[in-house]
N, C-alpha and C positions, 0 to 999 in steps of 0.2 A: 618086181618087188615094190610093195607100198612104200611111200615116203617115210623113211625111218625117223625123220625129225618131227613127225606128227605123233610119235609114241612118247609116253611118259616114263617115269622111273620104273614102275612095276612091270610095264609091258616090255621095256628094254631088258631089265634084269631077267625076266622069265624067258624072253625070246632068245637071249644069248645062252642061258642055261640049257634050253631045250634044243639048241642048234638050229633054230629057225633062220638066224643070221649071225654073223660074227661081230664081236666087239669092235674090230677094226672097221667094218662097214659102217657101224654106228658112228664111230669117231670121225671118219672121213666125211660123212653126211653133215654132221654138225660143224665140223671145221669149215666146210664150204659155206654154210649159212653165216657163220661168224665173219668170214672173209668178205661176203657180199653185202653185209649190213653196216658198212662204215657210217652211213648217214644217221644211224641211230646213236652212234657214239657210246654204245653200252660198255665196250671193253676199253680199258686203258692199255693193257698188254694182252695180246693173243699168244697162246702157247700150244699151237697145233701138234708139235712134236711130243709134248708131254702127254697130250690126250692119246696120241697113237701108241706111245710106249706103254701106257697103262693098259690100252686095249690089247696090244700084243701079249702082254703078260697074262691077261685074263683068258685070251684064246689058248695060250699055252697051258694054263692050268686046266682048262676044260678038256683039252686033248689028253691030258694025263689022268683025267677023272678026279681031279681035286676040287674041293669046295671053292666056290667063287666069291663068297661073301655077300653081305646084305645089299651092296651097291655094285656087284660084279658086272662090269661092262658098261656102266653108266657114266658118261662124261658130264661134268658139271662146270658151272661158272663159280669163281671164288671172289667174293667181295674183296676189294683191295684194301681191306682193313686187317686181313688175316696174314700173318707172316708166312711166306712160302720160301723155302730154302732155294737160293739161286735165282729167284725171280723177283723183280722189283716189287716192293711193298711201299706205297707212297701215301696211303690214306687220302689220296686225291689232292695232296698239298705240295706246293713248290718246295717247302722246307724239307720234305722227305724224298723229293724227286731223285731217282737214281739209287736210293738205298736198297741194297740187296741183302736180305738176312742170311745168316749162316745157320739158321735153325728153322724148324717148322712149328706152326701153332698146333696146340693139342687137337683142336677140332679138325683142322685140315689133315693132320696125320691119321686121325681116326677114320676119316673118309677114304684116304688112300689105302689104309689097311683093310677097309671094307670092300675094296675093288673099284672105287671110283677113279676117274681120270680128270685132269684139269684142262679145260678149253681156254682158260685165260683169267686175267684179273679184271674184275668188273668195276666200272665207274661208280662214284658215290658223291654225296655232298662232302666237302672238305672236313676231315676229322669227324665225319658222321653228323655234322652240324648243319641241318637244313631239312626242309620238307618238300623240296622241288627238284633237287639235283642240279641247282643252278650255282652252287658255291664251289664246285669242283675247279681246280686249277687247270684241268684238262678239257674244260668246256662242258656244257650241259648235255645230259642224255635227253633224247626225244622219245616221248611215249608213242608206241606204234599205233595206238588208237587215234581215230579222227572223229570230229563231230559230224553228224549227218545233215548239217544245215548248209552244206556247200562251201563253208569256209575252210580254208586250208591252214588255219592257225596251228602251229606246233604246240602240243600240250605237254605239261609236266608229267613225268612218270612217277611222281612222289619221291619222298626222300626219308632217310638218307640212302636207302638201298634201291635207288632208282635204276642203276645199271642192272641189278639183279632182276627187278620186276620187269623191265623192258625186255631183257634177254629171254626170260622164260616166256613172256607173252608172245614175242616175235619168233619163237621156235629156234632161237640161237643156242639154247641149252634146255634139257628137260627139267632141270632144277638148278638152284643156286643157293649159296649161303647168304644170309643176311645178318645184320645185328639190329637190335631193338633197344633203344635207350628210353624213348618216350613215344614209340609208335612207328619206328623206322623199318619194321618188317610189315606191319599191318596196313599202314596208310598206303605205301606204294603197291602192295598187293591189291588193295581195293581199287586204286587208280588204273590198274592194268588188267583187271579181271582174272587174277590168279589167286592162289591160296598161300597163306603164310602163317606160321605160328611162332610166337614168343613163348618158350617154355618157362616154367618156374625159375626164378632167379637162382642160379647155382647148378642147374641141370647140365648145362654145357660149360666147359672150362673157358675162362677168359684168358688163359695163358697164351701169349703170342698174338693176341688181338690188340691193335693200337687202341689205347684207352681214351675214352671221352669222359664219362662219369662212372666211376668204378662201382658205385653202389646200385647202379641202374643197368649198365650194359649187359646184354645177354644175347648170345648167338642163337640162331634158329634157321630152319629151312624155308625156302620159298619154291613152290612147285605148282603144277597145273591142277592138282586135286588133293583131297584130304589123304587118300591112301599114299600117294607119293610123298607128301610131307611126313607122314607117319614113318615110312620106311627110312627116310633120310634122317629124321630126328633120332631114331634108334641107333643109327650109325654114329651120330654126332655126340650123343649124350654119354655121361658117365663120370665117375669120380676122378679127380686129378689132384694128386698131392702137391703139384706146383702152383695150384690156385687155392688160396686160403679160404675163399668163399664157395668152393666146390662142394656139392652135396654128396656125402658118403652114403649113397643109396643105390641099390641095384637098378638097372635099366629094365623096365617092364617090357614084355612082348606086346607092344601097343598094336601092332598090325594084327596079331591073332585075336586081340580083344575088340577090334572094330565092329560096331553094331549100330545100325540106324534106328533101332527100336528104342523109343523114348518112354515106353510105358513105365509108370511109377516114378518118373523123374519130374522135378519141379523146376520150371524155368522162370527166373526172376526178371522183371521188367522195371528198371529204375525210373522212378518218377522224375528225378532231377535231370535226366538226359532228354526229356521232352522240353526243348528250349523254345522260347518265343522266336518267331520268325524262322523256324526250321524249314529247310528246303523241302518242298512238297514231295518231290520224288524220293528223297531220303526217308521222309516220314512214311510214305506208302510202302517203300521197301521194308521198313521195320515192321509195319503192320502185316505185310505178307509173310515175313519170317515168323512172327508170332503165330499166325494161322497155320503155317507149315509144321511147326513143332507141335502144335496142339493136335494136328491131324496125325502126327507120328506117335501120339500117345501121351505127350507131356501135359502136365498141369501148369497153367500159367498163373503166376502170382505177382502182385505188385510189391516192390520193395523200396526201401529208402536208403539212399547214400547221401546223407545230409551235407557232408563236407565237400561234395563234388566241385562246387563253384570255386573252392580254394586250391584245387589240384594244380591247375595250370600256373597260377602265380607261384606256388610252392616249388613246382618243377623248375621254373625259370629262375629260381634262386639256387636250388640245390645243384642242378646239373652244371650251370656255369661256374659255381664255386669249385666243384670237383674238377672241371675242365681247366680252370686257372692253375690248379695244383698239378694236374697231370701234364699239362703242356709246358710247364716250366723246364722240363728236361730238354726241350728243343732250343739250344743256345748257341749252336754253331761250333761247339768244342769237340764232341765225340763222333758225330755222324751227321749226315744230311748237309743241307746248305750252310755255307759260311760266307758272310759278307763282311769283309775286313777293309774298311776305308783306309787310305794311306795315313799313317801316323795315328791311327785310332788305338785307344786302350781297350781293355777287356769289356767295360760297360758299353762303350761305343759299338763294339762288335756284337754284343748281345742285342742292342737296340736295332742296329742295321740289319742283322740277320732276321730277326723277328718281323721287322717292318717289311722286308722283302719277301719273306717266306710264308707268312700267314695271310690269308684272305680277309676281306672286310668283315664277314660274319664271324669268323673265328676270333678276330680282334675284338669285336663287339662283345662276344660272350666272355672272353678273358677279362675284359674291363669290368663287366658286370660282376663276374665271379670274384675278382680281386677286391672290388668295392664292398661286396656283402661279407667278405671275410676280414675286412680291415678293422682296426681298433675303433671302437665307438659304434660300429654298425653290425658287428658279428652277432650280438645278442638281439638287436632289433630286427635283423633279417634272417640270417642263417639259422639261428637257434629257433626262431618262431616257425620257419619253414619246416624244420625237422619235427616240431611238435604237430604241425598240420599233417605231415606225412603219417605220423602215428595215428592221428584221428581218422585219416582216410583208411588206413589198414584196419582199424577197429570197425569202421563202417562195413567193410567187406566181410569181416568175421561175423558180425551180427546178421548181415544179409544172408550169409550161407547157413544160418540156422533155419532159414525159411525156404531156401531153394538150393538146387544142386549146381546150377549153371546160370549165368546171366547173359541175356541177349540185348545188344544195343547196336546202333550204327557204328561203323568203323570210322567214318569221316563225316563232317558236316556238309560235304558237297562231293560231286564227281571231280575228275581232273580239270584243273584250270589251265589257262594258256601260259606258256613260258613268258616271263616278264610282267605278268599281270599283278604280282604281289611283291616283287623284289624291292620296291621303294616303300613298302609298308610292313616292317618286321612284325608288328603286332598282329596284323591280318594273317601273315604267314604262320605265326606261332599258334593261331587259333585252329589251324588244321589238325592239331594234335589233341583237341579238347576232349574227345571221347576215348583216346588211347592212353593218355598220361596217367589216369588214376590207377589202372592195373599195373603200370610200370612202377609207380611209387610204392605199391603194395607187394611187388615181386611176384604177381600171380600169373599163371599161364593164360594166354589169350591168343585167339586166332581170328583171322579175317577170311571169310568165304564169299566168293562172288554170288550175288543174289539176283542179278538181272541188269537191265540197262535203263538209263533215264531217258527223258524225251529227246535228248540230243544224241542218243545211241551210244552213250559212254557207260562203262561198268560202274556198278555200285556194290560195296561190300557190306556184309553184316559181321559184327564182332561177337564172339563168344568168350566169356571170362569164367574161369573155373577156380576151384579151391586150390590152395598150394598143393603141389605134388599130384594133382588130379588131371594130368594131361589126357588120360583116357576118356574122362567125362567130356572134356572140351572137344576132342577128336570125334567122339561118337555123335555129339550134338551137331558138330560141323558136317559129318557125313549125312545126317538126317536132313539138314538144310540143303546140302549139295544135291541130294537125290530129288528133293522136292522142287528146287529151283530149276534144275535141268539146264544150267548155264553151259553153253557150248564154247564160248570164248573164241569163236573163229574170226580171224582178222582178214581183211582184204589187204594183201601185200602191196605197199606203195614205195617201200624203200629200196 
């Protein structure tokens, strides 16, 4: 039998349904890969028994002739930001280490209901704050890709969903959940040569996901190709009364609507994304993508997004402000870590617990957020940032009068070495320069692998669509995928 871990979501789902192999065989194969890949540090907790139990349930359903569900027989990785009943949910932070929820997040429950099984909880930047997966309390994830220059430097898998991206790229799971606040699905997908989509804000419930910035956080799938992301997104999406920001809209049959034909579609190329000093390989990748979509039948039009240069500063005011509010709940009283020095009072306990439990990057963002929300600075910073966010949203609305989908690079560079940017937070934050605008506007956006740079590392192209038009984004992504012909085959070294 062929190596089952080389199969993606669609191939596993269809193979199990057709009886080509059993769900248990699939789960056992992926469990073995997870156990053998400790060097990548992609998983915080492995749950081989949970994967096998779900697989046995799927095989039993098939034996009875029952429907298996959209994800029937597919084992996945779950980013450790999603609450999972009976399994540690830590957000990769010491302050939540050992916390075991008594409830299931809406997204994970939908996936289990669709027939998926859980291989384990995936590593991430602490509280999803980071672009390299180096802020995790449980150590950094290692990108399975290596440069072709003979150096053995360990590379960042992107962040915050670095465990998810590394696990999918290394064949530890066929797909994984991610969350995207300012690029945390798209950037790691680009760094590891996989596909990931952030749907329209509200498409996937945030209930049961550890909050970072509530007006920005959105769950989405990360998988090997566009079709696999489409299948998983259908299983994840849907209205949830427990989430006040959830969209009360039906979930379209995106898989049935997949088409790489771009005839009659207009693809917008934002002038403002052509930045001085842009990496030559990234620029060439973008030009290749434009040519591919044109060959697929699209009309290429130049568009303006004039407030793009203000997106990153606005994001790094709004997101930390919301984080400082959301993370105030971690005080050592109800759950998680409690550090109570002898003779300490309540305020001392708060201070000691947070000092010990939060990492340096989380503390930095809480401090920034508390500052911009404080008296005397709220109007000067937070209110102004929200006004900029509105202007950016209007820019996109105006642009979509001229085009159907927007094409841009996902990141300004390929994967960088671990440790390369940790002492320069501003340089690290610039990784999200192309991803943040779509997040501020709440638009669907996906990254598709478009080829390799001169060092042999993956580069991603980003597609941004109108609100609620995931289908348009997925179709354009399929056209890019077919034209690029990216194989993503890795030489195993771990």
